[in-house]
Jmol script that loads the backbone (N, CA, C; Angstrom):
load data "model"
ATOM      1  N   MET A   1      60.351 155.410  84.275  1.00  0.00           N
ATOM      2  CA  MET A   1      59.937 156.554  83.755  1.00  0.00           C
ATOM      3  C   MET A   1      60.701 156.935  82.534  1.00  0.00           C
ATOM      4  N   PHE A   2      62.050 156.774  82.604  1.00  0.00           N
ATOM      5  CA  PHE A   2      62.929 157.217  81.527  1.00  0.00           C
ATOM      6  C   PHE A   2      62.479 156.691  80.201  1.00  0.00           C
ATOM      7  N   PHE A   3      62.022 155.360  80.096  1.00  0.00           N
ATOM      8  CA  PHE A   3      61.702 154.780  78.887  1.00  0.00           C
ATOM      9  C   PHE A   3      60.273 155.429  78.400  1.00  0.00           C
ATOM     10  N   VAL A   4      59.450 155.693  79.350  1.00  0.00           N
ATOM     11  CA  VAL A   4      58.122 156.211  78.970  1.00  0.00           C
ATOM     12  C   VAL A   4      58.172 157.614  78.783  1.00  0.00           C
ATOM     13  N   PHE A   5      59.144 158.463  79.196  1.00  0.00           N
ATOM     14  CA  PHE A   5      59.108 159.899  79.094  1.00  0.00           C
ATOM     15  C   PHE A   5      59.010 160.321  77.608  1.00  0.00           C
ATOM     16  N   PRO A   6      59.810 159.778  76.708  1.00  0.00           N
ATOM     17  CA  PRO A   6      59.687 160.429  75.343  1.00  0.00           C
ATOM     18  C   PRO A   6      58.444 160.183  74.844  1.00  0.00           C
ATOM     19  N   PHE A   7      57.656 159.081  75.099  1.00  0.00           N
ATOM     20  CA  PHE A   7      56.356 158.817  74.461  1.00  0.00           C
ATOM     21  C   PHE A   7      55.324 159.759  75.145  1.00  0.00           C
ATOM     22  N   SER A   8      55.469 160.226  76.393  1.00  0.00           N
ATOM     23  CA  SER A   8      54.692 161.202  77.028  1.00  0.00           C
ATOM     24  C   SER A   8      54.693 162.448  76.341  1.00  0.00           C
ATOM     25  N   LEU A   9      55.801 162.906  75.703  1.00  0.00           N
ATOM     26  CA  LEU A   9      55.898 164.131  75.085  1.00  0.00           C
ATOM     27  C   LEU A   9      54.903 164.266  73.901  1.00  0.00           C
ATOM     28  N   GLN A  10      54.400 163.075  73.338  1.00  0.00           N
ATOM     29  CA  GLN A  10      53.569 163.180  72.150  1.00  0.00           C
ATOM     30  C   GLN A  10      52.209 163.675  72.571  1.00  0.00           C
ATOM     31  N   LEU A  11      51.827 163.533  73.681  1.00  0.00           N
ATOM     32  CA  LEU A  11      50.509 163.940  74.212  1.00  0.00           C
ATOM     33  C   LEU A  11      50.353 165.465  74.259  1.00  0.00           C
ATOM     34  N   PRO A  12      51.278 166.130  75.087  1.00  0.00           N
ATOM     35  CA  PRO A  12      51.120 167.585  75.017  1.00  0.00           C
ATOM     36  C   PRO A  12      51.274 168.257  73.676  1.00  0.00           C
ATOM     37  N   ALA A  13      52.291 167.527  72.850  1.00  0.00           N
ATOM     38  CA  ALA A  13      52.481 168.053  71.341  1.00  0.00           C
ATOM     39  C   ALA A  13      51.154 167.944  70.687  1.00  0.00           C
ATOM     40  N   GLU A  14      50.368 166.909  70.694  1.00  0.00           N
ATOM     41  CA  GLU A  14      49.111 166.643  70.012  1.00  0.00           C
ATOM     42  C   GLU A  14      47.897 167.389  70.711  1.00  0.00           C
ATOM     43  N   LEU A  15      47.783 167.188  72.048  1.00  0.00           N
ATOM     44  CA  LEU A  15      46.534 167.529  72.724  1.00  0.00           C
ATOM     45  C   LEU A  15      46.675 168.809  73.674  1.00  0.00           C
ATOM     46  N   GLY A  16      47.980 169.238  73.917  1.00  0.00           N
ATOM     47  CA  GLY A  16      48.021 170.276  74.866  1.00  0.00           C
ATOM     48  C   GLY A  16      47.847 169.694  76.202  1.00  0.00           C
ATOM     49  N   ASP A  17      47.586 170.515  77.208  1.00  0.00           N
ATOM     50  CA  ASP A  17      47.417 170.173  78.685  1.00  0.00           C
ATOM     51  C   ASP A  17      46.282 169.170  78.779  1.00  0.00           C
ATOM     52  N   TYR A  18      46.306 168.396  79.951  1.00  0.00           N
ATOM     53  CA  TYR A  18      45.366 167.400  80.103  1.00  0.00           C
ATOM     54  C   TYR A  18      44.035 168.228  80.631  1.00  0.00           C
ATOM     55  N   ASP A  19      42.996 167.810  80.065  1.00  0.00           N
ATOM     56  CA  ASP A  19      41.625 168.405  80.502  1.00  0.00           C
ATOM     57  C   ASP A  19      40.674 167.262  80.720  1.00  0.00           C
ATOM     58  N   ALA A  20      40.268 167.080  81.913  1.00  0.00           N
ATOM     59  CA  ALA A  20      39.352 166.005  82.327  1.00  0.00           C
ATOM     60  C   ALA A  20      38.038 166.090  81.532  1.00  0.00           C
ATOM     61  N   GLN A  21      37.604 167.415  81.267  1.00  0.00           N
ATOM     62  CA  GLN A  21      36.329 167.546  80.433  1.00  0.00           C
ATOM     63  C   GLN A  21      36.589 167.006  79.008  1.00  0.00           C
ATOM     64  N   GLU A  22      37.627 167.199  78.532  1.00  0.00           N
ATOM     65  CA  GLU A  22      37.827 166.991  76.958  1.00  0.00           C
ATOM     66  C   GLU A  22      38.361 165.596  76.773  1.00  0.00           C
ATOM     67  N   HIS A  23      39.178 165.064  77.688  1.00  0.00           N
ATOM     68  CA  HIS A  23      39.828 163.689  77.530  1.00  0.00           C
ATOM     69  C   HIS A  23      39.181 162.700  78.340  1.00  0.00           C
ATOM     70  N   GLY A  24      38.722 161.628  77.719  1.00  0.00           N
ATOM     71  CA  GLY A  24      38.059 160.653  78.393  1.00  0.00           C
ATOM     72  C   GLY A  24      39.080 159.816  79.153  1.00  0.00           C
ATOM     73  N   GLU A  25      38.502 158.687  79.731  1.00  0.00           N
ATOM     74  CA  GLU A  25      39.462 157.856  80.612  1.00  0.00           C
ATOM     75  C   GLU A  25      40.553 157.066  79.772  1.00  0.00           C
ATOM     76  N   ASN A  26      40.119 156.659  78.505  1.00  0.00           N
ATOM     77  CA  ASN A  26      41.045 155.804  77.742  1.00  0.00           C
ATOM     78  C   ASN A  26      41.564 156.717  76.495  1.00  0.00           C
ATOM     79  N   TYR A  27      41.701 157.984  76.717  1.00  0.00           N
ATOM     80  CA  TYR A  27      42.091 158.862  75.596  1.00  0.00           C
ATOM     81  C   TYR A  27      43.440 158.460  74.906  1.00  0.00           C
ATOM     82  N   ILE A  28      44.296 157.823  75.586  1.00  0.00           N
ATOM     83  CA  ILE A  28      45.564 157.550  75.075  1.00  0.00           C
ATOM     84  C   ILE A  28      45.412 156.341  74.082  1.00  0.00           C
ATOM     85  N   SER A  29      44.411 155.503  74.233  1.00  0.00           N
ATOM     86  CA  SER A  29      44.284 154.363  73.343  1.00  0.00           C
ATOM     87  C   SER A  29      44.280 154.655  71.865  1.00  0.00           C
ATOM     88  N   SER A  30      43.807 155.865  71.467  1.00  0.00           N
ATOM     89  CA  SER A  30      43.719 156.252  70.162  1.00  0.00           C
ATOM     90  C   SER A  30      45.163 156.671  69.520  1.00  0.00           C
ATOM     91  N   PHE A  31      46.196 156.784  70.437  1.00  0.00           N
ATOM     92  CA  PHE A  31      47.481 157.101  69.967  1.00  0.00           C
ATOM     93  C   PHE A  31      48.420 155.743  69.889  1.00  0.00           C
ATOM     94  N   LYS A  32      49.011 155.678  68.846  1.00  0.00           N
ATOM     95  CA  LYS A  32      49.992 154.600  68.535  1.00  0.00           C
ATOM     96  C   LYS A  32      51.253 154.947  69.029  1.00  0.00           C
ATOM     97  N   LEU A  33      51.650 154.731  70.329  1.00  0.00           N
ATOM     98  CA  LEU A  33      52.977 155.190  70.810  1.00  0.00           C
ATOM     99  C   LEU A  33      53.981 154.160  70.511  1.00  0.00           C
ATOM    100  N   VAL A  34      53.751 152.918  70.731  1.00  0.00           N
ATOM    101  CA  VAL A  34      54.785 151.808  70.456  1.00  0.00           C
ATOM    102  C   VAL A  34      54.120 150.584  69.854  1.00  0.00           C
ATOM    103  N   PRO A  35      54.894 149.712  69.134  1.00  0.00           N
ATOM    104  CA  PRO A  35      54.163 148.393  68.833  1.00  0.00           C
ATOM    105  C   PRO A  35      53.664 147.663  69.944  1.00  0.00           C
ATOM    106  N   ASN A  36      52.655 146.926  69.951  1.00  0.00           N
ATOM    107  CA  ASN A  36      52.245 146.049  71.007  1.00  0.00           C
ATOM    108  C   ASN A  36      51.975 146.947  72.368  1.00  0.00           C
ATOM    109  N   GLN A  37      51.306 148.024  72.154  1.00  0.00           N
ATOM    110  CA  GLN A  37      51.100 149.040  73.343  1.00  0.00           C
ATOM    111  C   GLN A  37      50.161 148.426  74.302  1.00  0.00           C
ATOM    112  N   SER A  38      50.600 148.403  75.541  1.00  0.00           N
ATOM    113  CA  SER A  38      49.823 147.808  76.587  1.00  0.00           C
ATOM    114  C   SER A  38      49.041 148.929  77.392  1.00  0.00           C
ATOM    115  N   SER A  39      48.058 148.254  78.100  1.00  0.00           N
ATOM    116  CA  SER A  39      47.112 149.340  78.905  1.00  0.00           C
ATOM    117  C   SER A  39      48.030 149.785  80.092  1.00  0.00           C
ATOM    118  N   LYS A  40      48.953 149.015  80.622  1.00  0.00           N
ATOM    119  CA  LYS A  40      49.977 149.504  81.630  1.00  0.00           C
ATOM    120  C   LYS A  40      50.678 150.724  81.148  1.00  0.00           C
ATOM    121  N   LEU A  41      51.171 150.635  79.904  1.00  0.00           N
ATOM    122  CA  LEU A  41      52.014 151.773  79.343  1.00  0.00           C
ATOM    123  C   LEU A  41      51.076 153.040  79.192  1.00  0.00           C
ATOM    124  N   GLU A  42      49.886 152.726  78.681  1.00  0.00           N
ATOM    125  CA  GLU A  42      48.907 153.872  78.522  1.00  0.00           C
ATOM    126  C   GLU A  42      48.567 154.524  79.855  1.00  0.00           C
ATOM    127  N   LYS A  43      48.435 153.671  80.852  1.00  0.00           N
ATOM    128  CA  LYS A  43      48.126 154.289  82.149  1.00  0.00           C
ATOM    129  C   LYS A  43      49.309 155.100  82.731  1.00  0.00           C
ATOM    130  N   THR A  44      50.520 154.732  82.528  1.00  0.00           N
ATOM    131  CA  THR A  44      51.588 155.369  82.972  1.00  0.00           C
ATOM    132  C   THR A  44      51.853 156.745  82.173  1.00  0.00           C
ATOM    133  N   VAL A  45      51.697 156.617  80.868  1.00  0.00           N
ATOM    134  CA  VAL A  45      51.779 157.814  80.044  1.00  0.00           C
ATOM    135  C   VAL A  45      50.744 158.812  80.473  1.00  0.00           C
ATOM    136  N   SER A  46      49.620 158.271  80.580  1.00  0.00           N
ATOM    137  CA  SER A  46      48.440 159.180  80.974  1.00  0.00           C
ATOM    138  C   SER A  46      48.703 159.897  82.342  1.00  0.00           C
ATOM    139  N   GLU A  47      49.255 159.212  83.350  1.00  0.00           N
ATOM    140  CA  GLU A  47      49.555 159.856  84.593  1.00  0.00           C
ATOM    141  C   GLU A  47      50.634 160.833  84.337  1.00  0.00           C
ATOM    142  N   ILE A  48      51.657 160.615  83.532  1.00  0.00           N
ATOM    143  CA  ILE A  48      52.708 161.607  83.310  1.00  0.00           C
ATOM    144  C   ILE A  48      52.146 162.818  82.617  1.00  0.00           C
ATOM    145  N   HIS A  49      51.223 162.603  81.699  1.00  0.00           N
ATOM    146  CA  HIS A  49      50.659 163.745  80.963  1.00  0.00           C
ATOM    147  C   HIS A  49      49.860 164.553  81.961  1.00  0.00           C
ATOM    148  N   GLN A  50      49.051 163.836  82.800  1.00  0.00           N
ATOM    149  CA  GLN A  50      48.286 164.691  83.738  1.00  0.00           C
ATOM    150  C   GLN A  50      49.026 165.430  84.723  1.00  0.00           C
ATOM    151  N   LYS A  51      50.055 164.874  85.281  1.00  0.00           N
ATOM    152  CA  LYS A  51      50.794 165.450  86.389  1.00  0.00           C
ATOM    153  C   LYS A  51      52.047 166.247  86.025  1.00  0.00           C
ATOM    154  N   ASP A  52      52.772 165.638  85.260  1.00  0.00           N
ATOM    155  CA  ASP A  52      54.257 166.220  85.022  1.00  0.00           C
ATOM    156  C   ASP A  52      54.212 167.108  83.786  1.00  0.00           C
ATOM    157  N   MET A  53      53.307 167.247  82.831  1.00  0.00           N
ATOM    158  CA  MET A  53      53.468 167.844  81.580  1.00  0.00           C
ATOM    159  C   MET A  53      52.568 169.148  81.562  1.00  0.00           C
ATOM    160  N   LYS A  54      52.026 169.550  82.700  1.00  0.00           N
ATOM    161  CA  LYS A  54      51.169 170.725  82.789  1.00  0.00           C
ATOM    162  C   LYS A  54      51.926 172.041  82.343  1.00  0.00           C
ATOM    163  N   GLY A  55      51.409 172.676  81.492  1.00  0.00           N
ATOM    164  CA  GLY A  55      51.923 174.006  81.056  1.00  0.00           C
ATOM    165  C   GLY A  55      52.853 173.885  80.011  1.00  0.00           C
ATOM    166  N   LEU A  56      53.203 172.680  79.541  1.00  0.00           N
ATOM    167  CA  LEU A  56      54.065 172.426  78.405  1.00  0.00           C
ATOM    168  C   LEU A  56      53.493 172.802  77.111  1.00  0.00           C
ATOM    169  N   THR A  57      54.003 173.715  76.447  1.00  0.00           N
ATOM    170  CA  THR A  57      53.301 173.961  75.156  1.00  0.00           C
ATOM    171  C   THR A  57      53.587 172.895  74.057  1.00  0.00           C
ATOM    172  N   PRO A  58      52.754 172.862  73.023  1.00  0.00           N
ATOM    173  CA  PRO A  58      53.087 171.807  72.048  1.00  0.00           C
ATOM    174  C   PRO A  58      54.430 171.999  71.327  1.00  0.00           C
ATOM    175  N   ALA A  59      54.767 173.238  71.075  1.00  0.00           N
ATOM    176  CA  ALA A  59      56.161 173.441  70.469  1.00  0.00           C
ATOM    177  C   ALA A  59      57.261 172.920  71.419  1.00  0.00           C
ATOM    178  N   ASP A  60      57.160 173.303  72.674  1.00  0.00           N
ATOM    179  CA  ASP A  60      58.182 172.809  73.640  1.00  0.00           C
ATOM    180  C   ASP A  60      58.206 171.270  73.747  1.00  0.00           C
ATOM    181  N   ALA A  61      56.995 170.685  73.797  1.00  0.00           N
ATOM    182  CA  ALA A  61      56.990 169.209  73.851  1.00  0.00           C
ATOM    183  C   ALA A  61      57.718 168.592  72.612  1.00  0.00           C
ATOM    184  N   GLU A  62      57.328 169.243  71.460  1.00  0.00           N
ATOM    185  CA  GLU A  62      58.028 168.598  70.132  1.00  0.00           C
ATOM    186  C   GLU A  62      59.546 168.801  70.257  1.00  0.00           C
ATOM    187  N   LEU A  63      60.024 169.938  70.675  1.00  0.00           N
ATOM    188  CA  LEU A  63      61.436 170.093  70.678  1.00  0.00           C
ATOM    189  C   LEU A  63      62.112 169.158  71.768  1.00  0.00           C
ATOM    190  N   ALA A  64      61.338 169.037  72.871  1.00  0.00           N
ATOM    191  CA  ALA A  64      62.043 168.078  73.906  1.00  0.00           C
ATOM    192  C   ALA A  64      62.034 166.611  73.409  1.00  0.00           C
ATOM    193  N   PHE A  65      61.094 166.298  72.561  1.00  0.00           N
ATOM    194  CA  PHE A  65      60.901 164.890  71.937  1.00  0.00           C
ATOM    195  C   PHE A  65      62.161 164.689  71.110  1.00  0.00           C
ATOM    196  N   ILE A  66      62.257 165.759  70.150  1.00  0.00           N
ATOM    197  CA  ILE A  66      63.420 165.777  69.125  1.00  0.00           C
ATOM    198  C   ILE A  66      64.750 165.654  69.712  1.00  0.00           C
ATOM    199  N   LYS A  67      64.958 166.482  70.773  1.00  0.00           N
ATOM    200  CA  LYS A  67      66.178 166.453  71.509  1.00  0.00           C
ATOM    201  C   LYS A  67      66.570 165.099  72.043  1.00  0.00           C
ATOM    202  N   LYS A  68      65.485 164.452  72.770  1.00  0.00           N
ATOM    203  CA  LYS A  68      65.709 163.071  73.305  1.00  0.00           C
ATOM    204  C   LYS A  68      65.885 162.150  72.149  1.00  0.00           C
ATOM    205  N   ALA A  69      65.161 162.137  71.169  1.00  0.00           N
ATOM    206  CA  ALA A  69      65.236 161.217  70.007  1.00  0.00           C
ATOM    207  C   ALA A  69      66.613 161.271  69.404  1.00  0.00           C
ATOM    208  N   SER A  70      67.192 162.475  69.285  1.00  0.00           N
ATOM    209  CA  SER A  70      68.461 162.767  68.537  1.00  0.00           C
ATOM    210  C   SER A  70      69.623 162.040  69.244  1.00  0.00           C
ATOM    211  N   THR A  71      69.346 161.713  70.503  1.00  0.00           N
ATOM    212  CA  THR A  71      70.461 161.013  71.320  1.00  0.00           C
ATOM    213  C   THR A  71      70.481 159.494  71.195  1.00  0.00           C
ATOM    214  N   LEU A  72      69.404 158.975  70.616  1.00  0.00           N
ATOM    215  CA  LEU A  72      69.396 157.496  70.469  1.00  0.00           C
ATOM    216  C   LEU A  72      70.277 156.988  69.343  1.00  0.00           C
ATOM    217  N   GLU A  73      70.738 155.741  69.607  1.00  0.00           N
ATOM    218  CA  GLU A  73      71.663 155.052  68.606  1.00  0.00           C
ATOM    219  C   GLU A  73      70.976 155.051  67.238  1.00  0.00           C
ATOM    220  N   THR A  74      69.639 154.779  67.220  1.00  0.00           N
ATOM    221  CA  THR A  74      69.046 154.510  65.910  1.00  0.00           C
ATOM    222  C   THR A  74      68.361 155.811  65.317  1.00  0.00           C
ATOM    223  N   TYR A  75      68.615 156.927  65.808  1.00  0.00           N
ATOM    224  CA  TYR A  75      68.047 158.201  65.259  1.00  0.00           C
ATOM    225  C   TYR A  75      68.563 158.361  63.847  1.00  0.00           C
ATOM    226  N   GLY A  76      67.636 158.696  62.959  1.00  0.00           N
ATOM    227  CA  GLY A  76      68.019 159.017  61.649  1.00  0.00           C
ATOM    228  C   GLY A  76      68.302 157.830  60.680  1.00  0.00           C
ATOM    229  N   ILE A  77      68.228 156.620  61.279  1.00  0.00           N
ATOM    230  CA  ILE A  77      68.627 155.379  60.545  1.00  0.00           C
ATOM    231  C   ILE A  77      67.342 154.817  59.952  1.00  0.00           C
ATOM    232  N   ASP A  78      67.231 154.454  58.684  1.00  0.00           N
ATOM    233  CA  ASP A  78      66.112 153.688  58.061  1.00  0.00           C
ATOM    234  C   ASP A  78      66.481 152.240  57.997  1.00  0.00           C
ATOM    235  N   PRO A  79      65.849 151.320  59.042  1.00  0.00           N
ATOM    236  CA  PRO A  79      66.335 150.048  59.127  1.00  0.00           C
ATOM    237  C   PRO A  79      65.605 149.254  57.983  1.00  0.00           C
ATOM    238  N   HIS A  80      66.363 148.298  57.438  1.00  0.00           N
ATOM    239  CA  HIS A  80      65.927 147.403  56.391  1.00  0.00           C
ATOM    240  C   HIS A  80      66.237 145.945  56.902  1.00  0.00           C
ATOM    241  N   PRO A  81      65.253 145.094  56.927  1.00  0.00           N
ATOM    242  CA  PRO A  81      65.434 143.659  57.414  1.00  0.00           C
ATOM    243  C   PRO A  81      66.244 142.936  56.530  1.00  0.00           C
ATOM    244  N   VAL A  82      67.338 142.164  57.096  1.00  0.00           N
ATOM    245  CA  VAL A  82      68.151 141.309  56.287  1.00  0.00           C
ATOM    246  C   VAL A  82      68.448 140.096  57.210  1.00  0.00           C
ATOM    247  N   LYS A  83      69.026 139.088  56.635  1.00  0.00           N
ATOM    248  CA  LYS A  83      69.488 137.879  57.337  1.00  0.00           C
ATOM    249  C   LYS A  83      70.849 137.755  57.134  1.00  0.00           C
ATOM    250  N   ASP A  84      71.632 137.244  58.241  1.00  0.00           N
ATOM    251  CA  ASP A  84      73.076 137.033  58.204  1.00  0.00           C
ATOM    252  C   ASP A  84      73.235 135.683  57.477  1.00  0.00           C
ATOM    253  N   HIS A  85      74.544 135.224  57.377  1.00  0.00           N
ATOM    254  CA  HIS A  85      74.914 133.965  56.749  1.00  0.00           C
ATOM    255  C   HIS A  85      74.407 132.828  57.515  1.00  0.00           C
ATOM    256  N   LYS A  86      73.935 132.873  58.823  1.00  0.00           N
ATOM    257  CA  LYS A  86      73.384 131.844  59.509  1.00  0.00           C
ATOM    258  C   LYS A  86      71.740 131.848  59.451  1.00  0.00           C
ATOM    259  N   GLY A  87      71.212 132.848  58.882  1.00  0.00           N
ATOM    260  CA  GLY A  87      69.797 132.991  58.591  1.00  0.00           C
ATOM    261  C   GLY A  87      69.179 133.768  59.834  1.00  0.00           C
ATOM    262  N   LYS A  88      70.025 134.390  60.736  1.00  0.00           N
ATOM    263  CA  LYS A  88      69.563 135.123  61.742  1.00  0.00           C
ATOM    264  C   LYS A  88      69.082 136.608  61.357  1.00  0.00           C
ATOM    265  N   GLN A  89      67.935 136.972  61.870  1.00  0.00           N
ATOM    266  CA  GLN A  89      67.235 138.375  61.450  1.00  0.00           C
ATOM    267  C   GLN A  89      68.257 139.510  62.004  1.00  0.00           C
ATOM    268  N   LEU A  90      68.687 140.386  61.149  1.00  0.00           N
ATOM    269  CA  LEU A  90      69.358 141.599  61.459  1.00  0.00           C
ATOM    270  C   LEU A  90      68.615 142.706  60.654  1.00  0.00           C
ATOM    271  N   TYR A  91      69.073 143.956  61.081  1.00  0.00           N
ATOM    272  CA  TYR A  91      68.589 145.129  60.353  1.00  0.00           C
ATOM    273  C   TYR A  91      69.839 145.858  59.854  1.00  0.00           C
ATOM    274  N   LEU A  92      69.682 146.337  58.533  1.00  0.00           N
ATOM    275  CA  LEU A  92      70.743 147.142  58.028  1.00  0.00           C
ATOM    276  C   LEU A  92      70.233 148.535  57.948  1.00  0.00           C
ATOM    277  N   GLY A  93      70.952 149.485  58.573  1.00  0.00           N
ATOM    278  CA  GLY A  93      70.620 150.762  58.731  1.00  0.00           C
ATOM    279  C   GLY A  93      71.446 151.751  57.899  1.00  0.00           C
ATOM    280  N   ILE A  94      70.846 152.722  57.234  1.00  0.00           N
ATOM    281  CA  ILE A  94      71.796 153.528  56.374  1.00  0.00           C
ATOM    282  C   ILE A  94      71.453 155.003  56.778  1.00  0.00           C
ATOM    283  N   ASN A  95      72.454 155.756  57.138  1.00  0.00           N
ATOM    284  CA  ASN A  95      72.289 157.077  57.400  1.00  0.00           C
ATOM    285  C   ASN A  95      73.494 158.048  56.860  1.00  0.00           C
ATOM    286  N   TYR A  96      73.494 159.221  57.349  1.00  0.00           N
ATOM    287  CA  TYR A  96      74.569 160.104  56.789  1.00  0.00           C
ATOM    288  C   TYR A  96      76.038 159.614  57.262  1.00  0.00           C
ATOM    289  N   ASN A  97      76.016 158.900  58.236  1.00  0.00           N
ATOM    290  CA  ASN A  97      77.327 158.329  58.760  1.00  0.00           C
ATOM    291  C   ASN A  97      77.957 157.149  58.110  1.00  0.00           C
ATOM    292  N   GLY A  98      77.027 156.411  57.557  1.00  0.00           N
ATOM    293  CA  GLY A  98      77.480 155.257  56.938  1.00  0.00           C
ATOM    294  C   GLY A  98      76.492 154.058  57.023  1.00  0.00           C
ATOM    295  N   ILE A  99      76.909 152.842  57.233  1.00  0.00           N
ATOM    296  CA  ILE A  99      76.019 151.748  57.269  1.00  0.00           C
ATOM    297  C   ILE A  99      76.086 151.056  58.697  1.00  0.00           C
ATOM    298  N   THR A 100      75.093 150.635  59.187  1.00  0.00           N
ATOM    299  CA  THR A 100      75.081 150.147  60.613  1.00  0.00           C
ATOM    300  C   THR A 100      74.320 148.860  60.636  1.00  0.00           C
ATOM    301  N   THR A 101      74.762 147.714  61.269  1.00  0.00           N
ATOM    302  CA  THR A 101      73.987 146.587  61.384  1.00  0.00           C
ATOM    303  C   THR A 101      73.379 146.616  62.859  1.00  0.00           C
ATOM    304  N   PHE A 102      72.129 146.108  63.020  1.00  0.00           N
ATOM    305  CA  PHE A 102      71.523 146.017  64.320  1.00  0.00           C
ATOM    306  C   PHE A 102      70.923 144.642  64.381  1.00  0.00           C
ATOM    307  N   GLN A 103      70.988 144.206  65.647  1.00  0.00           N
ATOM    308  CA  GLN A 103      70.061 143.007  66.048  1.00  0.00           C
ATOM    309  C   GLN A 103      69.196 143.386  67.115  1.00  0.00           C
ATOM    310  N   GLY A 104      68.015 143.502  66.847  1.00  0.00           N
ATOM    311  CA  GLY A 104      66.895 144.177  67.688  1.00  0.00           C
ATOM    312  C   GLY A 104      67.286 145.713  67.660  1.00  0.00           C
ATOM    313  N   ASN A 105      67.470 146.192  68.827  1.00  0.00           N
ATOM    314  CA  ASN A 105      67.783 147.646  69.003  1.00  0.00           C
ATOM    315  C   ASN A 105      69.205 147.844  69.314  1.00  0.00           C
ATOM    316  N   ARG A 106      70.034 146.808  69.382  1.00  0.00           N
ATOM    317  CA  ARG A 106      71.388 146.798  69.543  1.00  0.00           C
ATOM    318  C   ARG A 106      72.317 146.976  68.455  1.00  0.00           C
ATOM    319  N   ARG A 107      73.212 147.897  68.314  1.00  0.00           N
ATOM    320  CA  ARG A 107      74.061 148.051  67.255  1.00  0.00           C
ATOM    321  C   ARG A 107      75.095 146.969  67.303  1.00  0.00           C
ATOM    322  N   ILE A 108      75.343 146.333  66.174  1.00  0.00           N
ATOM    323  CA  ILE A 108      76.338 145.207  66.105  1.00  0.00           C
ATOM    324  C   ILE A 108      77.612 145.738  65.522  1.00  0.00           C
ATOM    325  N   GLN A 109      77.491 146.422  64.366  1.00  0.00           N
ATOM    326  CA  GLN A 109      78.735 147.013  63.792  1.00  0.00           C
ATOM    327  C   GLN A 109      78.386 148.150  62.850  1.00  0.00           C
ATOM    328  N   SER A 110      79.417 149.046  62.642  1.00  0.00           N
ATOM    329  CA  SER A 110      79.182 150.257  61.764  1.00  0.00           C
ATOM    330  C   SER A 110      80.267 150.276  60.780  1.00  0.00           C
ATOM    331  N   PHE A 111      79.910 150.752  59.595  1.00  0.00           N
ATOM    332  CA  PHE A 111      80.826 150.829  58.533  1.00  0.00           C
ATOM    333  C   PHE A 111      80.771 152.524  58.056  1.00  0.00           C
ATOM    334  N   LYS A 112      81.671 153.208  58.428  1.00  0.00           N
ATOM    335  CA  LYS A 112      81.657 154.700  58.141  1.00  0.00           C
ATOM    336  C   LYS A 112      81.910 154.895  56.727  1.00  0.00           C
ATOM    337  N   TRP A 113      81.291 156.029  56.118  1.00  0.00           N
ATOM    338  CA  TRP A 113      81.540 156.336  54.811  1.00  0.00           C
ATOM    339  C   TRP A 113      83.012 156.769  54.545  1.00  0.00           C
TER     340      TRP A 113
END
end "model"
wireframe off; spacefill off
backbone 0.3
color backbone group
């Protein structure tokens, strides 16, 4: 659930509380939560939205999402695809701290300003 939790916060921020009358069975399919979104992820997020997010205001959901996102290594980094000297795909991220290289979502090296 830890991985899914931040994505679940998008729903109360956009839709408010779950309402069976208003939201159809596949209401999450219209939201692009992650690349290659699966029906399993959609089902899990839907269950969290219906059961665990009741009463959460859109403003509180957005604040919780930002707080969680700001703790991630890649927060505030604009990744640019590059290749290393061996031709391996890397990402060069630039932010207020300096320049960071990533392989996938894993930080490889940081160069502080």
